[in-house]
N, C-alpha and C positions, 0 to 999 in steps of 0.2 A: 320102439327101442330108443329113438332119439329123445322122445318126451321123458322117458324114464331116466335117461342120463342127465337131462336138463334139471329134472326134479331133484336128483341126487346131488348135483352140484349146488343147487339153491339151498337145499337142506344143510349141506356141509358148510356153506358160507354163513348161514344163519347161526348154526351152533358155534362156529369160530367167532362170530361177532359177539354173541352173548358171553362167551368165555372171556374174550378180551375186555369187554366192558366190566365184568364182575371182578377181574383182577386189578383194575385200575381204581377201585373204590378207595377213597381217601379216609384216613382215620380221623374221627372227630375227637379232638383232645378233651373236650369237656365231658364226654361220656366215658372216657377211658381213665379218668383220674379217680383214684380211690380217696374220697374225702376223709375217711377215717385216718388214713395215713398222713394226710395233709394236716388235719387237726392235731394229731399226736405229735407231729413235728413242731407245730406252733407252740404247743405246751412244753415240749422238750427244750425249745429255744427260749423259754421263759416268758411267754405272752399268753397265759391262760385267761379265759374269760368265762363267765357264767354260761354264756350261750354255747361255747365250745364244749364245756362239760356236759351240758344238756344234750348236745348233738352226739357226743361220744357215748354217753350212757345209753341213749335210745338206740343208736346204731348197733352197739355191741349186744344189747338186749335182743334186738330182732335178728341178729346173726347167731343167736344162741351161744354167744361167747360170754357166759355168765361171770366168770372170774374178772374179766375186764369190765363188764357192765357194772359189777359191784364197786370196783375201784372208782369208776367215773361217777356213779350215783353218789357215793360218799363224798367225793370232792365237791360235787354240786351241792349236796346238803350242808357242807361246811360253809358254803357261801350264802345259801338261802334255804330257809325252812321249807320242806316239801309240803305244799298245800293242796296240790291237785291230787284227787283220789286215784286217777289213772296212773300217775307217776308213782305214788305209794304202792299201788297194786303191782306194778312192774318190778319195783324194788323188792317187794315181798316174794314175788315169783322167782326173782333172781336168787334170793337167799334160800328159798326152798329147793331150787335146782342144785344149789351148792351144798344142800343139807346143813345149812346154818340156821340156828334157832332165831326166830323173830321175837321171842318172848322179851328179852331184855335189851333189845336193840335201841340205842339212843336216838336214832333218827326217826324211828317209828313211835317211840314213847313221847316225843315232843308233840307230835300231831294227834296222839290218841284221843285227847280230850277236845280237840277242835273240830270234830266231825260234824 
């Protein structure tokens, strides 16, 4: 009986230790920051760059937030002609998801002959 009591106390101590350690976990600031929000704030403050537009367009595309992705793709394409086939494909998919015709799209028409 004494061994069973000792075992129960040891087990209780072990669970209490694990619980205490798991509750003292620190938050890693770098993994908890939403970069999309940071980039949007940078643009809002008047410091847009081509790289930020690229990041925002790609991030919103992969989040299936197609209205926002379209906005950022088009801002990107205003600064630089889309040459990469993958980027053009993602933009086309974004338009299709929004049920917007790709037929007379000025950003796709520019690159249609350069395949």
